[in-house]
Predicted model as a PDB file, atoms N, CA, C, CB and O in Angstrom, pLDDT in the B-factor column:
MODEL        1                                                                  
ATOM      1  N   MET A   1     -18.124  80.849  76.740  1.00 62.00           N  
ATOM      2  CA  MET A   1     -17.366  81.738  77.595  1.00 62.00           C  
ATOM      3  C   MET A   1     -16.003  81.106  77.836  1.00 62.00           C  
ATOM      4  CB  MET A   1     -18.112  82.012  78.935  1.00 62.00           C  
ATOM      5  O   MET A   1     -15.893  79.893  78.014  1.00 62.00           O  
ATOM      6  N   THR A   2     -14.983  81.923  77.842  1.00 66.00           N  
ATOM      7  CA  THR A   2     -13.632  81.419  78.047  1.00 66.00           C  
ATOM      8  C   THR A   2     -13.112  81.830  79.410  1.00 66.00           C  
ATOM      9  CB  THR A   2     -12.696  81.922  76.949  1.00 66.00           C  
ATOM     10  O   THR A   2     -13.445  82.894  79.933  1.00 66.00           O  
ATOM     11  N   PHE A   3     -12.294  80.966  79.967  1.00 74.00           N  
ATOM     12  CA  PHE A   3     -11.635  81.237  81.240  1.00 74.00           C  
ATOM     13  C   PHE A   3     -10.166  80.916  81.077  1.00 74.00           C  
ATOM     14  CB  PHE A   3     -12.268  80.411  82.407  1.00 74.00           C  
ATOM     15  O   PHE A   3      -9.820  79.868  80.532  1.00 74.00           O  
ATOM     16  N   GLY A   4      -9.288  81.805  81.542  1.00 77.00           N  
ATOM     17  CA  GLY A   4      -7.859  81.536  81.456  1.00 77.00           C  
ATOM     18  C   GLY A   4      -7.236  82.113  80.211  1.00 77.00           C  
ATOM     19  O   GLY A   4      -7.463  83.272  79.865  1.00 77.00           O  
ATOM     20  N   ASP A   5      -6.433  81.281  79.527  1.00 81.00           N  
ATOM     21  CA  ASP A   5      -5.681  81.721  78.349  1.00 81.00           C  
ATOM     22  C   ASP A   5      -6.588  82.129  77.198  1.00 81.00           C  
ATOM     23  CB  ASP A   5      -4.748  80.624  77.892  1.00 81.00           C  
ATOM     24  O   ASP A   5      -7.749  81.726  77.125  1.00 81.00           O  
ATOM     25  N   THR A   6      -6.036  82.931  76.308  1.00 84.00           N  
ATOM     26  CA  THR A   6      -6.740  83.317  75.084  1.00 84.00           C  
ATOM     27  C   THR A   6      -6.919  82.098  74.192  1.00 84.00           C  
ATOM     28  CB  THR A   6      -5.973  84.434  74.332  1.00 84.00           C  
ATOM     29  O   THR A   6      -5.980  81.327  73.993  1.00 84.00           O  
ATOM     30  N   GLN A   7      -8.102  81.924  73.662  1.00 84.00           N  
ATOM     31  CA  GLN A   7      -8.389  80.842  72.731  1.00 84.00           C  
ATOM     32  C   GLN A   7      -8.759  81.449  71.391  1.00 84.00           C  
ATOM     33  CB  GLN A   7      -9.526  79.921  73.262  1.00 84.00           C  
ATOM     34  O   GLN A   7      -9.408  82.494  71.327  1.00 84.00           O  
ATOM     35  N   ILE A   8      -8.339  80.783  70.319  1.00 85.00           N  
ATOM     36  CA  ILE A   8      -8.615  81.261  68.972  1.00 85.00           C  
ATOM     37  C   ILE A   8      -9.749  80.426  68.373  1.00 85.00           C  
ATOM     38  CB  ILE A   8      -7.337  81.191  68.081  1.00 85.00           C  
ATOM     39  O   ILE A   8      -9.630  79.209  68.233  1.00 85.00           O  
ATOM     40  N   PHE A   9     -10.836  81.088  68.027  1.00 84.00           N  
ATOM     41  CA  PHE A   9     -11.939  80.434  67.331  1.00 84.00           C  
ATOM     42  C   PHE A   9     -11.776  80.725  65.851  1.00 84.00           C  
ATOM     43  CB  PHE A   9     -13.335  80.924  67.861  1.00 84.00           C  
ATOM     44  O   PHE A   9     -11.640  81.881  65.453  1.00 84.00           O  
ATOM     45  N   LYS A  10     -11.790  79.688  65.042  1.00 87.00           N  
ATOM     46  CA  LYS A  10     -11.711  79.844  63.594  1.00 87.00           C  
ATOM     47  C   LYS A  10     -13.118  79.723  63.036  1.00 87.00           C  
ATOM     48  CB  LYS A  10     -10.751  78.786  62.951  1.00 87.00           C  
ATOM     49  O   LYS A  10     -13.838  78.772  63.341  1.00 87.00           O  
ATOM     50  N   VAL A  11     -13.502  80.687  62.221  1.00 88.00           N  
ATOM     51  CA  VAL A  11     -14.834  80.715  61.637  1.00 88.00           C  
ATOM     52  C   VAL A  11     -14.678  80.727  60.122  1.00 88.00           C  
ATOM     53  CB  VAL A  11     -15.655  81.952  62.136  1.00 88.00           C  
ATOM     54  O   VAL A  11     -13.957  81.562  59.574  1.00 88.00           O  
ATOM     55  N   ARG A  12     -15.355  79.801  59.447  1.00 90.00           N  
ATOM     56  CA  ARG A  12     -15.311  79.792  57.988  1.00 90.00           C  
ATOM     57  C   ARG A  12     -16.673  79.405  57.448  1.00 90.00           C  
ATOM     58  CB  ARG A  12     -14.224  78.824  57.469  1.00 90.00           C  
ATOM     59  O   ARG A  12     -17.462  78.746  58.126  1.00 90.00           O  
ATOM     60  N   HIS A  13     -16.939  79.820  56.223  1.00 90.00           N  
ATOM     61  CA  HIS A  13     -18.202  79.519  55.567  1.00 90.00           C  
ATOM     62  C   HIS A  13     -18.214  78.048  55.182  1.00 90.00           C  
ATOM     63  CB  HIS A  13     -18.419  80.421  54.322  1.00 90.00           C  
ATOM     64  O   HIS A  13     -17.205  77.529  54.705  1.00 90.00           O  
ATOM     65  N   LYS A  14     -19.339  77.368  55.381  1.00 89.00           N  
ATOM     66  CA  LYS A  14     -19.420  75.934  55.103  1.00 89.00           C  
ATOM     67  C   LYS A  14     -19.331  75.603  53.619  1.00 89.00           C  
ATOM     68  CB  LYS A  14     -20.700  75.383  55.656  1.00 89.00           C  
ATOM     69  O   LYS A  14     -18.711  74.603  53.256  1.00 89.00           O  
ATOM     70  N   SER A  15     -19.933  76.415  52.752  1.00 90.00           N  
ATOM     71  CA  SER A  15     -19.978  76.055  51.331  1.00 90.00           C  
ATOM     72  C   SER A  15     -19.164  76.971  50.430  1.00 90.00           C  
ATOM     73  CB  SER A  15     -21.392  76.053  50.865  1.00 90.00           C  
ATOM     74  O   SER A  15     -18.710  76.533  49.372  1.00 90.00           O  
ATOM     75  N   LYS A  16     -18.966  78.212  50.808  1.00 90.00           N  
ATOM     76  CA  LYS A  16     -18.228  79.166  49.961  1.00 90.00           C  
ATOM     77  C   LYS A  16     -16.755  79.157  50.353  1.00 90.00           C  
ATOM     78  CB  LYS A  16     -18.818  80.609  50.090  1.00 90.00           C  
ATOM     79  O   LYS A  16     -16.345  79.831  51.297  1.00 90.00           O  
ATOM     80  N   LYS A  17     -15.973  78.387  49.617  1.00 87.00           N  
ATOM     81  CA  LYS A  17     -14.554  78.237  49.935  1.00 87.00           C  
ATOM     82  C   LYS A  17     -13.730  79.463  49.559  1.00 87.00           C  
ATOM     83  CB  LYS A  17     -13.998  77.026  49.232  1.00 87.00           C  
ATOM     84  O   LYS A  17     -12.596  79.605  50.016  1.00 87.00           O  
ATOM     85  N   ASP A  18     -14.287  80.359  48.727  1.00 91.00           N  
ATOM     86  CA  ASP A  18     -13.549  81.554  48.316  1.00 91.00           C  
ATOM     87  C   ASP A  18     -13.528  82.637  49.402  1.00 91.00           C  
ATOM     88  CB  ASP A  18     -14.157  82.119  47.043  1.00 91.00           C  
ATOM     89  O   ASP A  18     -12.798  83.620  49.278  1.00 91.00           O  
ATOM     90  N   ILE A  19     -14.311  82.468  50.448  1.00 89.00           N  
ATOM     91  CA  ILE A  19     -14.323  83.417  51.558  1.00 89.00           C  
ATOM     92  C   ILE A  19     -13.249  83.001  52.559  1.00 89.00           C  
ATOM     93  CB  ILE A  19     -15.734  83.480  52.238  1.00 89.00           C  
ATOM     94  O   ILE A  19     -13.239  81.861  53.025  1.00 89.00           O  
ATOM     95  N   SER A  20     -12.354  83.915  52.887  1.00 90.00           N  
ATOM     96  CA  SER A  20     -11.253  83.610  53.806  1.00 90.00           C  
ATOM     97  C   SER A  20     -11.779  83.327  55.210  1.00 90.00           C  
ATOM     98  CB  SER A  20     -10.245  84.771  53.844  1.00 90.00           C  
ATOM     99  O   SER A  20     -12.717  83.980  55.667  1.00 90.00           O  
ATOM    100  N   PRO A  21     -11.174  82.356  55.896  1.00 89.00           N  
ATOM    101  CA  PRO A  21     -11.561  82.095  57.285  1.00 89.00           C  
ATOM    102  C   PRO A  21     -11.196  83.280  58.176  1.00 89.00           C  
ATOM    103  CB  PRO A  21     -10.882  80.811  57.803  1.00 89.00           C  
ATOM    104  O   PRO A  21     -10.326  84.083  57.842  1.00 89.00           O  
ATOM    105  N   LEU A  22     -11.867  83.369  59.296  1.00 88.00           N  
ATOM    106  CA  LEU A  22     -11.663  84.462  60.233  1.00 88.00           C  
ATOM    107  C   LEU A  22     -11.208  83.884  61.568  1.00 88.00           C  
ATOM    108  CB  LEU A  22     -12.958  85.306  60.402  1.00 88.00           C  
ATOM    109  O   LEU A  22     -11.827  82.951  62.078  1.00 88.00           O  
ATOM    110  N   ASP A  23     -10.136  84.426  62.139  1.00 89.00           N  
ATOM    111  CA  ASP A  23      -9.674  84.029  63.468  1.00 89.00           C  
ATOM    112  C   ASP A  23     -10.209  85.028  64.481  1.00 89.00           C  
ATOM    113  CB  ASP A  23      -8.114  83.949  63.529  1.00 89.00           C  
ATOM    114  O   ASP A  23      -9.995  86.234  64.352  1.00 89.00           O  
ATOM    115  N   VAL A  24     -10.906  84.520  65.489  1.00 86.00           N  
ATOM    116  CA  VAL A  24     -11.485  85.378  66.523  1.00 86.00           C  
ATOM    117  C   VAL A  24     -10.814  85.039  67.848  1.00 86.00           C  
ATOM    118  CB  VAL A  24     -13.045  85.197  66.615  1.00 86.00           C  
ATOM    119  O   VAL A  24     -11.111  83.998  68.434  1.00 86.00           O  
ATOM    120  N   PRO A  25      -9.910  85.898  68.338  1.00 87.00           N  
ATOM    121  CA  PRO A  25      -9.276  85.620  69.626  1.00 87.00           C  
ATOM    122  C   PRO A  25     -10.221  85.982  70.775  1.00 87.00           C  
ATOM    123  CB  PRO A  25      -7.946  86.400  69.757  1.00 87.00           C  
ATOM    124  O   PRO A  25     -10.763  87.086  70.824  1.00 87.00           O  
ATOM    125  N   LEU A  26     -10.405  85.044  71.685  1.00 85.00           N  
ATOM    126  CA  LEU A  26     -11.249  85.282  72.854  1.00 85.00           C  
ATOM    127  C   LEU A  26     -10.368  85.229  74.100  1.00 85.00           C  
ATOM    128  CB  LEU A  26     -12.414  84.234  72.940  1.00 85.00           C  
ATOM    129  O   LEU A  26      -9.759  84.202  74.400  1.00 85.00           O  
ATOM    130  N   THR A  27     -10.311  86.336  74.811  1.00 86.00           N  
ATOM    131  CA  THR A  27      -9.494  86.418  76.020  1.00 86.00           C  
ATOM    132  C   THR A  27     -10.316  85.986  77.233  1.00 86.00           C  
ATOM    133  CB  THR A  27      -8.947  87.854  76.217  1.00 86.00           C  
ATOM    134  O   THR A  27     -11.517  85.738  77.125  1.00 86.00           O  
ATOM    135  N   HIS A  28      -9.670  85.902  78.361  1.00 85.00           N  
ATOM    136  CA  HIS A  28     -10.315  85.487  79.602  1.00 85.00           C  
ATOM    137  C   HIS A  28     -11.594  86.292  79.847  1.00 85.00           C  
ATOM    138  CB  HIS A  28      -9.347  85.648  80.786  1.00 85.00           C  
ATOM    139  O   HIS A  28     -11.569  87.523  79.837  1.00 85.00           O  
ATOM    140  N   GLY A  29     -12.692  85.602  80.064  1.00 84.00           N  
ATOM    141  CA  GLY A  29     -13.966  86.246  80.345  1.00 84.00           C  
ATOM    142  C   GLY A  29     -14.760  86.666  79.126  1.00 84.00           C  
ATOM    143  O   GLY A  29     -15.837  87.247  79.258  1.00 84.00           O  
ATOM    144  N   SER A  30     -14.238  86.377  77.922  1.00 84.00           N  
ATOM    145  CA  SER A  30     -14.950  86.752  76.695  1.00 84.00           C  
ATOM    146  C   SER A  30     -16.138  85.835  76.458  1.00 84.00           C  
ATOM    147  CB  SER A  30     -14.004  86.710  75.486  1.00 84.00           C  
ATOM    148  O   SER A  30     -16.122  84.664  76.838  1.00 84.00           O  
ATOM    149  N   LEU A  31     -17.151  86.373  75.836  1.00 83.00           N  
ATOM    150  CA  LEU A  31     -18.345  85.621  75.492  1.00 83.00           C  
ATOM    151  C   LEU A  31     -18.654  85.860  74.025  1.00 83.00           C  
ATOM    152  CB  LEU A  31     -19.547  86.023  76.392  1.00 83.00           C  
ATOM    153  O   LEU A  31     -18.756  87.007  73.589  1.00 83.00           O  
ATOM    154  N   LEU A  32     -18.805  84.789  73.262  1.00 81.00           N  
ATOM    155  CA  LEU A  32     -19.105  84.892  71.837  1.00 81.00           C  
ATOM    156  C   LEU A  32     -20.539  84.418  71.617  1.00 81.00           C  
ATOM    157  CB  LEU A  32     -18.093  84.054  70.977  1.00 81.00           C  
ATOM    158  O   LEU A  32     -20.865  83.260  71.880  1.00 81.00           O  
ATOM    159  N   LEU A  33     -21.384  85.310  71.140  1.00 84.00           N  
ATOM    160  CA  LEU A  33     -22.773  84.974  70.851  1.00 84.00           C  
ATOM    161  C   LEU A  33     -22.966  84.892  69.352  1.00 84.00           C  
ATOM    162  CB  LEU A  33     -23.736  86.008  71.468  1.00 84.00           C  
ATOM    163  O   LEU A  33     -22.524  85.765  68.606  1.00 84.00           O  
ATOM    164  N   MET A  34     -23.636  83.824  68.916  1.00 82.00           N  
ATOM    165  CA  MET A  34     -23.915  83.650  67.496  1.00 82.00           C  
ATOM    166  C   MET A  34     -25.383  83.308  67.319  1.00 82.00           C  
ATOM    167  CB  MET A  34     -23.014  82.550  66.878  1.00 82.00           C  
ATOM    168  O   MET A  34     -25.949  82.529  68.086  1.00 82.00           O  
ATOM    169  N   GLY A  35     -25.991  83.895  66.304  1.00 84.00           N  
ATOM    170  CA  GLY A  35     -27.371  83.580  65.990  1.00 84.00           C  
ATOM    171  C   GLY A  35     -27.483  82.241  65.282  1.00 84.00           C  
ATOM    172  O   GLY A  35     -26.477  81.692  64.833  1.00 84.00           O  
ATOM    173  N   ILE A  36     -28.669  81.720  65.180  1.00 85.00           N  
ATOM    174  CA  ILE A  36     -28.901  80.419  64.571  1.00 85.00           C  
ATOM    175  C   ILE A  36     -28.494  80.410  63.104  1.00 85.00           C  
ATOM    176  CB  ILE A  36     -30.362  80.027  64.707  1.00 85.00           C  
ATOM    177  O   ILE A  36     -27.976  79.405  62.618  1.00 85.00           O  
ATOM    178  N   ARG A  37     -28.716  81.502  62.394  1.00 85.00           N  
ATOM    179  CA  ARG A  37     -28.328  81.567  60.983  1.00 85.00           C  
ATOM    180  C   ARG A  37     -26.817  81.466  60.824  1.00 85.00           C  
ATOM    181  CB  ARG A  37     -28.834  82.866  60.347  1.00 85.00           C  
ATOM    182  O   ARG A  37     -26.332  80.787  59.919  1.00 85.00           O  
ATOM    183  N   CYS A  38     -26.090  82.119  61.676  1.00 81.00           N  
ATOM    184  CA  CYS A  38     -24.626  82.067  61.639  1.00 81.00           C  
ATOM    185  C   CYS A  38     -24.143  80.636  61.840  1.00 81.00           C  
ATOM    186  CB  CYS A  38     -24.019  82.994  62.714  1.00 81.00           C  
ATOM    187  O   CYS A  38     -23.247  80.184  61.128  1.00 81.00           O  
ATOM    188  N   ARG A  39     -24.708  79.933  62.778  1.00 78.00           N  
ATOM    189  CA  ARG A  39     -24.282  78.558  63.045  1.00 78.00           C  
ATOM    190  C   ARG A  39     -24.673  77.612  61.926  1.00 78.00           C  
ATOM    191  CB  ARG A  39     -24.874  78.071  64.351  1.00 78.00           C  
ATOM    192  O   ARG A  39     -24.054  76.561  61.760  1.00 78.00           O  
ATOM    193  N   ARG A  40     -25.696  77.969  61.152  1.00 84.00           N  
ATOM    194  CA  ARG A  40     -26.111  77.122  60.031  1.00 84.00           C  
ATOM    195  C   ARG A  40     -25.191  77.258  58.828  1.00 84.00           C  
ATOM    196  CB  ARG A  40     -27.527  77.458  59.623  1.00 84.00           C  
ATOM    197  O   ARG A  40     -24.931  76.274  58.134  1.00 84.00           O  
ATOM    198  N   ILE A  41     -24.690  78.473  58.568  1.00 87.00           N  
ATOM    199  CA  ILE A  41     -23.891  78.681  57.362  1.00 87.00           C  
ATOM    200  C   ILE A  41     -22.388  78.734  57.628  1.00 87.00           C  
ATOM    201  CB  ILE A  41     -24.319  79.950  56.692  1.00 87.00           C  
ATOM    202  O   ILE A  41     -21.594  78.661  56.690  1.00 87.00           O  
ATOM    203  N   MET A  42     -21.993  78.860  58.888  1.00 86.00           N  
ATOM    204  CA  MET A  42     -20.582  78.964  59.219  1.00 86.00           C  
ATOM    205  C   MET A  42     -20.119  77.742  60.006  1.00 86.00           C  
ATOM    206  CB  MET A  42     -20.315  80.240  60.014  1.00 86.00           C  
ATOM    207  O   MET A  42     -20.893  77.130  60.741  1.00 86.00           O  
ATOM    208  N   ARG A  43     -18.858  77.402  59.840  1.00 85.00           N  
ATOM    209  CA  ARG A  43     -18.248  76.326  60.624  1.00 85.00           C  
ATOM    210  C   ARG A  43     -17.343  76.995  61.655  1.00 85.00           C  
ATOM    211  CB  ARG A  43     -17.439  75.304  59.706  1.00 85.00           C  
ATOM    212  O   ARG A  43     -16.475  77.797  61.310  1.00 85.00           O  
ATOM    213  N   ILE A  44     -17.558  76.655  62.913  1.00 80.00           N  
ATOM    214  CA  ILE A  44     -16.807  77.255  64.000  1.00 80.00           C  
ATOM    215  C   ILE A  44     -15.924  76.183  64.620  1.00 80.00           C  
ATOM    216  CB  ILE A  44     -17.753  77.888  65.060  1.00 80.00           C  
ATOM    217  O   ILE A  44     -16.404  75.110  64.985  1.00 80.00           O  
ATOM    218  N   MET A  45     -14.628  76.476  64.738  1.00 81.00           N  
ATOM    219  CA  MET A  45     -13.682  75.520  65.291  1.00 81.00           C  
ATOM    220  C   MET A  45     -12.872  76.179  66.399  1.00 81.00           C  
ATOM    221  CB  MET A  45     -12.753  74.971  64.193  1.00 81.00           C  
ATOM    222  O   MET A  45     -12.541  77.362  66.323  1.00 81.00           O  
ATOM    223  N   CYS A  46     -12.566  75.416  67.405  1.00 77.00           N  
ATOM    224  CA  CYS A  46     -11.703  75.879  68.479  1.00 77.00           C  
ATOM    225  C   CYS A  46     -10.621  74.834  68.664  1.00 77.00           C  
ATOM    226  CB  CYS A  46     -12.501  76.125  69.806  1.00 77.00           C  
ATOM    227  O   CYS A  46     -10.902  73.683  69.001  1.00 77.00           O  
ATOM    228  N   ARG A  47      -9.394  75.239  68.445  1.00 68.00           N  
ATOM    229  CA  ARG A  47      -8.280  74.311  68.573  1.00 68.00           C  
ATOM    230  C   ARG A  47      -8.051  73.964  70.043  1.00 68.00           C  
ATOM    231  CB  ARG A  47      -7.003  74.908  67.953  1.00 68.00           C  
ATOM    232  O   ARG A  47      -8.026  74.842  70.905  1.00 68.00           O  
ATOM    233  N   LYS A  48      -7.885  72.680  70.309  1.00 61.00           N  
ATOM    234  CA  LYS A  48      -7.569  72.255  71.668  1.00 61.00           C  
ATOM    235  C   LYS A  48      -6.129  72.630  71.962  1.00 61.00           C  
ATOM    236  CB  LYS A  48      -7.799  70.725  71.855  1.00 61.00           C  
ATOM    237  O   LYS A  48      -5.258  72.524  71.098  1.00 61.00           O  
ATOM    238  N   ARG A  49      -5.887  73.066  73.176  1.00 57.00           N  
ATOM    239  CA  ARG A  49      -4.537  73.438  73.593  1.00 57.00           C  
ATOM    240  C   ARG A  49      -4.012  72.405  74.564  1.00 57.00           C  
ATOM    241  CB  ARG A  49      -4.516  74.843  74.232  1.00 57.00           C  
ATOM    242  O   ARG A  49      -4.760  71.846  75.367  1.00 57.00           O  
ATOM    243  N   ARG A  50      -2.726  72.160  74.482  1.00 55.00           N  
ATOM    244  CA  ARG A  50      -2.092  71.260  75.436  1.00 55.00           C  
ATOM    245  C   ARG A  50      -1.876  71.991  76.745  1.00 55.00           C  
ATOM    246  CB  ARG A  50      -0.756  70.718  74.886  1.00 55.00           C  
ATOM    247  O   ARG A  50      -1.720  73.211  76.775  1.00 55.00           O  
ATOM    248  N   ASP A  51      -1.869  71.236  77.814  1.00 52.00           N  
ATOM    249  CA  ASP A  51      -1.619  71.798  79.133  1.00 52.00           C  
ATOM    250  C   ASP A  51      -0.169  72.288  79.195  1.00 52.00           C  
ATOM    251  CB  ASP A  51      -1.904  70.749  80.252  1.00 52.00           C  
ATOM    252  O   ASP A  51       0.750  71.513  78.933  1.00 52.00           O  
ATOM    253  N   ARG A  52       0.043  73.534  79.529  1.00 53.00           N  
ATOM    254  CA  ARG A  52       1.402  74.102  79.578  1.00 53.00           C  
ATOM    255  C   ARG A  52       2.259  73.410  80.615  1.00 53.00           C  
ATOM    256  CB  ARG A  52       1.349  75.596  79.878  1.00 53.00           C  
ATOM    257  O   ARG A  52       3.444  73.186  80.368  1.00 53.00           O  
ATOM    258  N   SER A  53       1.710  73.064  81.758  1.00 49.00           N  
ATOM    259  CA  SER A  53       2.508  72.443  82.812  1.00 49.00           C  
ATOM    260  C   SER A  53       3.051  71.093  82.364  1.00 49.00           C  
ATOM    261  CB  SER A  53       1.677  72.279  84.085  1.00 49.00           C  
ATOM    262  O   SER A  53       4.154  70.710  82.753  1.00 49.00           O  
ATOM    263  N   ALA A  54       2.288  70.366  81.550  1.00 46.00           N  
ATOM    264  CA  ALA A  54       2.745  69.072  81.031  1.00 46.00           C  
ATOM    265  C   ALA A  54       3.891  69.268  80.044  1.00 46.00           C  
ATOM    266  CB  ALA A  54       1.582  68.316  80.353  1.00 46.00           C  
ATOM    267  O   ALA A  54       4.813  68.454  79.998  1.00 46.00           O  
ATOM    268  N   GLN A  55       3.839  70.347  79.251  1.00 48.00           N  
ATOM    269  CA  GLN A  55       4.895  70.629  78.287  1.00 48.00           C  
ATOM    270  C   GLN A  55       6.182  71.058  78.984  1.00 48.00           C  
ATOM    271  CB  GLN A  55       4.444  71.709  77.311  1.00 48.00           C  
ATOM    272  O   GLN A  55       7.275  70.682  78.562  1.00 48.00           O  
ATOM    273  N   GLU A  56       6.054  71.835  80.038  1.00 49.00           N  
ATOM    274  CA  GLU A  56       7.229  72.345  80.741  1.00 49.00           C  
ATOM    275  C   GLU A  56       7.970  71.271  81.514  1.00 49.00           C  
ATOM    276  CB  GLU A  56       6.827  73.441  81.679  1.00 49.00           C  
ATOM    277  O   GLU A  56       9.179  71.377  81.719  1.00 49.00           O  
ATOM    278  N   SER A  57       7.255  70.231  81.949  1.00 48.00           N  
ATOM    279  CA  SER A  57       7.892  69.184  82.754  1.00 48.00           C  
ATOM    280  C   SER A  57       8.669  68.185  81.897  1.00 48.00           C  
ATOM    281  CB  SER A  57       6.841  68.447  83.570  1.00 48.00           C  
ATOM    282  O   SER A  57       9.446  67.393  82.431  1.00 48.00           O  
ATOM    283  N   THR A  58       8.470  68.208  80.562  1.00 47.00           N  
ATOM    284  CA  THR A  58       9.186  67.259  79.702  1.00 47.00           C  
ATOM    285  C   THR A  58      10.468  67.846  79.179  1.00 47.00           C  
ATOM    286  CB  THR A  58       8.316  66.827  78.541  1.00 47.00           C  
ATOM    287  O   THR A  58      11.194  67.183  78.439  1.00 47.00           O  
TER     288      THR A  58                                                      
ENDMDL                                                                          
END                                                                             
């Protein structure tokens, strides 16, 4: 479940490199449910975001 800013989850197949990765934007309050088979064959990544307040103060 996400809270706050939109986060982008990248989903790609673990072994089939010819399948294009998929970007799944999750907005505040979104919930992403995945079955066990999906987690076995797909790689799910969520990029860490820097704190905006830290960026603005520099």
